[in-house]
DSSP file (Angstrom, degrees, kcal/mol; ACC not computed):
  #  RESIDUE AA STRUCTURE BP1 BP2  ACC     N-H-->O    O-->H-N    N-H-->O    O-->H-N    TCO  KAPPA ALPHA  PHI   PSI    X-CA   Y-CA   Z-CA
    1    1 A M              0   0    0      0, 0.0     0, 0.0     0, 0.0     0, 0.0   0.000 360.0 360.0 360.0 131.8    0.0    0.0    0.0
    2    2 A N        -     0   0    0      2,-0.0     2,-0.0     0, 0.0     0, 0.0  -0.833 360.0-154.9-121.8  91.9    1.4    3.4   -1.0
    3    3 A P        -     0   0    0      0, 0.0     2,-0.4     0, 0.0     0, 0.0  -0.349   7.9-146.9 -68.6 146.3   -0.5    6.2    0.8
    4    4 A E        -     0   0    0     -2,-0.0     2,-0.5     2,-0.0    -2,-0.0  -0.912   6.3-157.9-115.7 142.7   -0.6    9.6   -0.9
    5    5 A I        -     0   0    0     -2,-0.4     2,-1.0     2,-0.0    63,-0.0  -0.979  15.4-138.6-118.5 127.0   -0.6   12.9    0.8
    6    6 A D        +     0   0    0     -2,-0.5     2,-0.4     2,-0.0    -2,-0.0  -0.745  33.5 173.5 -87.4 103.6   -1.9   15.9   -1.1
    7    7 A L        -     0   0    0     -2,-1.0     2,-0.5     2,-0.0    -2,-0.0  -0.910  19.9-164.3-114.5 138.3    0.5   18.7   -0.2
    8    8 A K        -     0   0    0     -2,-0.4     2,-0.5     2,-0.0    -2,-0.0  -0.988  10.3-166.3-119.5 126.0    0.6   22.2   -1.7
    9    9 A I        -     0   0    0     -2,-0.5     2,-0.7     2,-0.0    -2,-0.0  -0.947  10.0-154.1-117.1 125.6    3.8   24.2   -1.0
   10   10 A E        -     0   0    0     -2,-0.5     2,-0.4     2,-0.0    20,-0.1  -0.873  16.7-146.8 -97.3 114.9    4.0   27.9   -1.6
   11   11 A L        -     0   0    0     -2,-0.7    17,-0.0    18,-0.1    -2,-0.0  -0.678   5.0-151.3 -84.2 131.0    7.6   28.8   -2.3
   12   12 A V        -     0   0    0     -2,-0.4    17,-3.3     2,-0.0     2,-0.2  -0.886  11.3-147.1-105.2 108.6    8.6   32.2   -1.0
   13   13 A P  E     -A   28   0A   0      0, 0.0     2,-0.4     0, 0.0    15,-0.2  -0.531   9.2-161.8 -76.9 140.8   11.4   33.7   -3.1
   14   14 A V  E     -A   27   0A   0     13,-3.6    13,-2.1    -2,-0.2     2,-0.5  -0.984   4.5-167.8-119.9 130.8   13.9   36.0   -1.3
   15   15 A V  E     -A   26   0A   0     -2,-0.4     2,-0.3    11,-0.2    11,-0.2  -0.981   4.6-175.6-124.2 126.8   16.0   38.3   -3.3
   16   16 A L  E     -A   25   0A   0      9,-3.1     9,-3.0    -2,-0.5     2,-0.5  -0.869  18.6-136.3-117.1 151.7   19.0   40.1   -1.9
   17   17 A H  E     -A   24   0A   0     -2,-0.3     2,-0.8     7,-0.2     7,-0.2  -0.944   8.8-149.0-111.9 124.6   21.3   42.7   -3.5
   18   18 A D     >  -     0   0    0      5,-3.1     4,-2.9    -2,-0.5     5,-0.4  -0.813   6.6-164.5 -91.8 108.2   25.0   42.4   -3.1
   19   19 A K  T  4 S+     0   0    0     -2,-0.8    -1,-0.2     1,-0.2     5,-0.0   0.813  84.9  55.3 -65.2 -30.7   26.3   46.0   -3.2
   20   20 A K  T  4 S+     0   0    0      1,-0.2    -1,-0.2    -3,-0.1    -2,-0.0   0.934 123.1  23.3 -67.6 -46.4   29.9   44.9   -3.7
   21   21 A T  T  4 S-     0   0    0      2,-0.2    -2,-0.2    -3,-0.0    -1,-0.2   0.687  96.0-131.5 -94.7 -20.0   29.3   42.7   -6.7
   22   22 A G     <  +     0   0    0     -4,-2.9     2,-0.2     1,-0.3    -3,-0.2   0.509  63.4 132.2  80.0   3.7   26.1   44.4   -7.9
   23   23 A L        -     0   0    0     -5,-0.4    -5,-3.1    -6,-0.0     2,-0.5  -0.539  55.6-130.4 -90.0 154.7   24.5   41.0   -8.3
   24   24 A Y  E     -AB  17  38A   0     14,-3.4    14,-2.1    -7,-0.2     2,-0.5  -0.886  18.1-155.4-100.8 134.7   21.1   39.9   -7.1
   25   25 A V  E     -AB  16  37A   0     -9,-3.0    -9,-3.1    -2,-0.5     2,-0.4  -0.949  11.9-170.5-113.3 127.1   21.0   36.6   -5.1
   26   26 A A  E     +AB  15  36A   0     10,-3.3    10,-2.3    -2,-0.5     2,-0.3  -0.924  14.2 153.1-120.3 142.5   17.7   34.7   -5.0
   27   27 A Y  E     -AB  14  35A   0    -13,-2.1   -13,-3.6    -2,-0.4     2,-0.4  -0.965  43.6-103.0-154.3 164.7   16.7   31.7   -2.9
   28   28 A Y  E >   -AB  13  31A   0      3,-0.7     3,-1.1     6,-0.7     6,-0.2  -0.804  24.4-133.4 -93.9 135.2   13.5   30.2   -1.6
   29   29 A E  T 3  S+     0   0    0    -17,-3.3    -1,-0.1    -2,-0.4   -18,-0.1   0.856 108.6  48.6 -52.6 -38.5   12.8   30.8    2.1
   30   30 A Q  T 3  S+     0   0    0      1,-0.3    -1,-0.3   -18,-0.2   -19,-0.0   0.708 122.1  33.0 -77.8 -20.8   12.0   27.1    2.5
   31   31 A F  E X   +B   28   0A   0     -3,-1.1     3,-1.4     3,-0.1    -3,-0.7  -0.584  65.5 165.7-134.5  70.4   15.1   25.9    0.6
   32   32 A P  E 3   +     0   0A   0      0, 0.0    -1,-0.1     0, 0.0    -3,-0.1   0.678  69.3  69.8 -66.1 -16.3   17.9   28.3    1.4
   33   33 A R  E 3  S+     0   0A   0      1,-0.1     2,-0.7    -5,-0.1    -2,-0.0   0.795  87.1  72.2 -71.6 -25.8   20.6   26.0    0.1
   34   34 A A  E <   +     0   0A   0     -3,-1.4    -6,-0.7    -6,-0.2     2,-0.3  -0.811  70.0 154.1 -91.8 114.7   19.4   26.4   -3.5
   35   35 A S  E     -B   27   0A   0     -2,-0.7     2,-0.3    -8,-0.2    -8,-0.2  -0.939  26.4-163.6-140.1 161.4   20.4   29.9   -4.7
   36   36 A A  E     -B   26   0A   0    -10,-2.3   -10,-3.3    -2,-0.3     2,-0.4  -0.986   5.4-157.1-142.5 150.3   21.1   31.7   -7.8
   37   37 A S  E     +B   25   0A   0     -2,-0.3     2,-0.3   -12,-0.2   -12,-0.2  -0.976  21.2 151.7-130.9 147.3   22.8   35.1   -8.6
   38   38 A A  E     -B   24   0A   0    -14,-2.1   -14,-3.4    -2,-0.4     6,-0.1  -0.948  54.7 -97.2-160.5 174.7   22.5   37.3  -11.6
   39   39 A K  S    S+     0   0    0     -2,-0.3     2,-0.3   -16,-0.2   -14,-0.1   0.750 105.4  37.9 -75.8 -24.4   22.7   40.9  -12.8
   40   40 A T  S  > S-     0   0    0    -16,-0.1     4,-2.2     1,-0.1   -16,-0.2  -0.876  80.2-121.3-125.9 160.3   18.9   41.5  -12.6
   41   41 A I  H  > S+     0   0    0     -2,-0.3     4,-2.6     1,-0.2     5,-0.2   0.928 114.3  51.6 -62.3 -45.3   16.2   40.4  -10.2
   42   42 A Q  H  > S+     0   0    0      1,-0.2     4,-2.5     2,-0.2    -1,-0.2   0.901 110.1  48.3 -61.2 -42.2   14.3   38.7  -13.0
   43   43 A E  H  > S+     0   0    0      2,-0.2     4,-2.9     1,-0.2     5,-0.2   0.908 111.0  51.1 -63.6 -41.4   17.4   36.7  -14.2
   44   44 A A  H  X S+     0   0    0     -4,-2.2     4,-2.2     2,-0.2    -2,-0.2   0.917 112.5  45.7 -63.5 -43.2   18.1   35.6  -10.6
   45   45 A K  H  X S+     0   0    0     -4,-2.6     4,-2.3     2,-0.2    -1,-0.2   0.906 113.8  49.1 -65.5 -41.4   14.5   34.4  -10.1
   46   46 A S  H  X S+     0   0    0     -4,-2.5     4,-1.9    -5,-0.2    -2,-0.2   0.931 112.5  47.2 -63.8 -45.7   14.6   32.6  -13.5
   47   47 A D  H  X S+     0   0    0     -4,-2.9     4,-2.9     1,-0.2     5,-0.2   0.883 110.0  54.3 -62.3 -38.5   17.9   31.0  -12.7
   48   48 A L  H  X S+     0   0    0     -4,-2.2     4,-3.0    -5,-0.2     5,-0.2   0.920 106.2  51.4 -62.6 -43.8   16.6   30.0   -9.3
   49   49 A N  H  X S+     0   0    0     -4,-2.3     4,-2.2     2,-0.2    -1,-0.2   0.914 112.4  46.6 -58.1 -43.0   13.5   28.3  -10.9
   50   50 A E  H  X S+     0   0    0     -4,-1.9     4,-2.0     2,-0.2    -2,-0.2   0.935 113.9  46.9 -65.7 -46.8   15.8   26.3  -13.2
   51   51 A I  H  X S+     0   0    0     -4,-2.9     4,-2.6     1,-0.2    -2,-0.2   0.909 112.5  50.9 -61.0 -42.7   18.2   25.3  -10.3
   52   52 A F  H  X S+     0   0    0     -4,-3.0     4,-2.6     1,-0.2    -1,-0.2   0.902 108.3  50.4 -65.5 -41.3   15.3   24.3   -8.1
   53   53 A S  H  X S+     0   0    0     -4,-2.2     4,-1.9    -5,-0.2    -1,-0.2   0.886 111.9  48.5 -65.9 -36.7   13.7   22.1  -10.8
   54   54 A V  H  X S+     0   0    0     -4,-2.0     4,-2.5     2,-0.2     5,-0.2   0.923 111.2  50.8 -64.8 -43.9   17.1   20.4  -11.4
   55   55 A M  H  X S+     0   0    0     -4,-2.6     4,-2.7     1,-0.2    -2,-0.2   0.901 108.1  52.7 -61.0 -41.5   17.5   19.9   -7.6
   56   56 A L  H  < S+     0   0    0     -4,-2.6    -1,-0.2     1,-0.2    -2,-0.2   0.911 111.4  46.0 -61.0 -42.6   14.0   18.4   -7.4
   57   57 A R  H >< S+     0   0    0     -4,-1.9     3,-0.6     1,-0.2    -2,-0.2   0.918 117.9  42.2 -66.6 -42.4   14.8   15.9  -10.1
   58   58 A E  H 3< S+     0   0    0     -4,-2.5    -2,-0.2     1,-0.2    -1,-0.2   0.840 127.0  29.3 -75.7 -33.7   18.1   14.9   -8.6
   59   59 A K  T 3X S+     0   0    0     -4,-2.7     4,-2.7    -5,-0.2     5,-0.3  -0.136  76.6 136.3-119.7  37.0   17.1   14.8   -5.0
   60   60 A K  H <> S+     0   0    0     -3,-0.6     4,-2.8     1,-0.2     5,-0.2   0.895  73.2  45.2 -53.7 -50.6   13.5   13.8   -5.3
   61   61 A E  H  > S+     0   0    0      1,-0.2     4,-2.3     2,-0.2    -1,-0.2   0.918 114.5  48.0 -64.3 -43.9   13.4   11.2   -2.5
   62   62 A E  H  > S+     0   0    0      2,-0.2     4,-2.1     1,-0.2    -1,-0.2   0.913 114.9  45.6 -63.0 -43.5   15.3   13.3    0.0
   63   63 A I  H  X S+     0   0    0     -4,-2.7     4,-2.8     2,-0.2     5,-0.2   0.905 110.7  53.1 -68.3 -42.3   13.1   16.3   -0.7
   64   64 A N  H  X S+     0   0    0     -4,-2.8     4,-2.5    -5,-0.3     5,-0.2   0.922 109.8  48.9 -58.3 -43.9    9.9   14.3   -0.5
   65   65 A K  H  X S+     0   0    0     -4,-2.3     4,-2.8     1,-0.2    -1,-0.2   0.920 112.2  48.3 -62.0 -43.9   11.0   12.9    2.9
   66   66 A Q  H  X S+     0   0    0     -4,-2.1     4,-2.6     2,-0.2    -2,-0.2   0.907 111.8  49.2 -64.1 -42.1   11.7   16.4    4.1
   67   67 A I  H  X S+     0   0    0     -4,-2.8     4,-2.4     2,-0.2    -2,-0.2   0.924 114.0  45.5 -62.9 -45.0    8.4   17.8    2.9
   68   68 A I  H  X S+     0   0    0     -4,-2.5     4,-2.6    -5,-0.2     5,-0.2   0.916 112.9  50.1 -66.2 -43.0    6.5   15.0    4.5
   69   69 A D  H  X S+     0   0    0     -4,-2.8     4,-2.3     1,-0.2    -2,-0.2   0.919 112.4  47.7 -60.1 -43.7    8.5   15.3    7.8
   70   70 A D  H  X S+     0   0    0     -4,-2.6     4,-2.3     2,-0.2    -1,-0.2   0.895 110.8  52.5 -63.9 -40.3    7.8   19.0    7.8
   71   71 A Y  H  X S+     0   0    0     -4,-2.4     4,-1.8     1,-0.2    -2,-0.2   0.946 112.4  43.2 -61.1 -49.6    4.1   18.4    7.1
   72   72 A F  H  X S+     0   0    0     -4,-2.6     4,-2.1     1,-0.2    -1,-0.2   0.861 111.8  54.6 -68.2 -33.9    3.7   16.0   10.0
   73   73 A A  H  X S+     0   0    0     -4,-2.3     4,-1.0    -5,-0.2    -1,-0.2   0.910 109.0  48.5 -63.2 -41.1    5.7   18.2   12.3
   74   74 A S  H  < S+     0   0    0     -4,-2.3     4,-0.3     1,-0.2    -2,-0.2   0.857 111.0  51.1 -67.7 -33.4    3.4   21.1   11.5
   75   75 A Q  H >< S+     0   0    0     -4,-1.8     3,-1.3     1,-0.2     4,-0.3   0.877 105.7  54.2 -71.1 -37.2    0.4   18.9   12.2
   76   76 A T  H >< S+     0   0    0     -4,-2.1     3,-1.3     1,-0.3    -1,-0.2   0.740  95.1  68.9 -71.7 -20.7    1.6   17.7   15.5
   77   77 A K  T 3< S+     0   0    0     -4,-1.0    -1,-0.3     1,-0.2    -2,-0.2   0.708  89.1  66.3 -67.5 -18.0    2.0   21.3   16.7
   78   78 A K  T <  S+     0   0    0     -3,-1.3     2,-0.3    -4,-0.3    -1,-0.2   0.689  95.6  68.0 -74.9 -18.0   -1.8   21.5   16.7
   79   79 A F  S <  S-     0   0    0     -3,-1.3     2,-0.4    -4,-0.3     0, 0.0  -0.749  79.1-130.7-106.7 151.3   -2.0   19.0   19.5
   80   80 A Q        -     0   0    0     -2,-0.3     2,-0.2     1,-0.0    -2,-0.1  -0.809  26.5-113.1-100.6 139.4   -1.0   19.4   23.1
   81   81 A R        -     0   0    0     -2,-0.4     2,-0.5     1,-0.0    -1,-0.0  -0.499  29.4-149.9 -71.0 135.3    1.2   16.8   24.8
   82   82 A V        -     0   0    0     -2,-0.2     2,-0.3     3,-0.0     3,-0.3  -0.911   7.7-155.3-110.7 133.1   -0.7   15.0   27.6
   83   83 A K        +     0   0    0     -2,-0.5     0, 0.0     1,-0.2     0, 0.0  -0.720  68.0  18.7-104.7 156.8    1.2   13.7   30.6
   84   84 A D  S    S+     0   0    0     -2,-0.3     2,-0.5     1,-0.2    -1,-0.2   0.928  75.2 177.4  54.5  55.4    0.2   10.8   32.9
   85   85 A V        -     0   0    0     -3,-0.3     2,-0.8     2,-0.0    -1,-0.2  -0.766  25.8-138.7 -91.3 132.3   -2.3    9.2   30.6
   86   86 A D        -     0   0    0     -2,-0.5     2,-0.5     2,-0.0    -1,-0.0  -0.822  21.9-164.9 -91.1 112.6   -3.9    6.0   31.9
   87   87 A V        -     0   0    0     -2,-0.8     2,-0.4     2,-0.0    -2,-0.0  -0.871   8.1-177.8-104.3 126.8   -4.0    3.6   28.9
   88   88 A R        -     0   0    0     -2,-0.5     2,-0.5     2,-0.0    -2,-0.0  -0.986  12.9-153.5-125.3 133.6   -6.3    0.5   29.2
   89   89 A I        -     0   0    0     -2,-0.4     2,-0.5     2,-0.0    -2,-0.0  -0.923   9.2-161.1-108.7 125.2   -6.5   -2.1   26.5
   90   90 A F              0   0    0     -2,-0.5    -2,-0.0     1,-0.1     0, 0.0  -0.898 360.0 360.0-107.9 132.4   -9.8   -4.1   26.3
   91   91 A A              0   0    0     -2,-0.5    -1,-0.1     0, 0.0    -2,-0.0   0.423 360.0 360.0 -93.7 360.0   -9.9   -7.4   24.5
């Protein structure tokens, strides 16, 4: 059995300007390791999209695991931990 989870991820692009080099550096807030730099903001975003799609293809399993782990971590934050629970099993 292969359960499927329907996840929608909104990627938040971050663009920084390096005053020394004059280049714009773009990355996604959720995946800061994947970044691109270019002379214009539009080029940096376009390059980032290309880099990210390559990264998704190459590291698909690793990224899927991280996305699923993050999803379940966010879901468990909705619940409060209970201490001293009396568990009874009835046959």
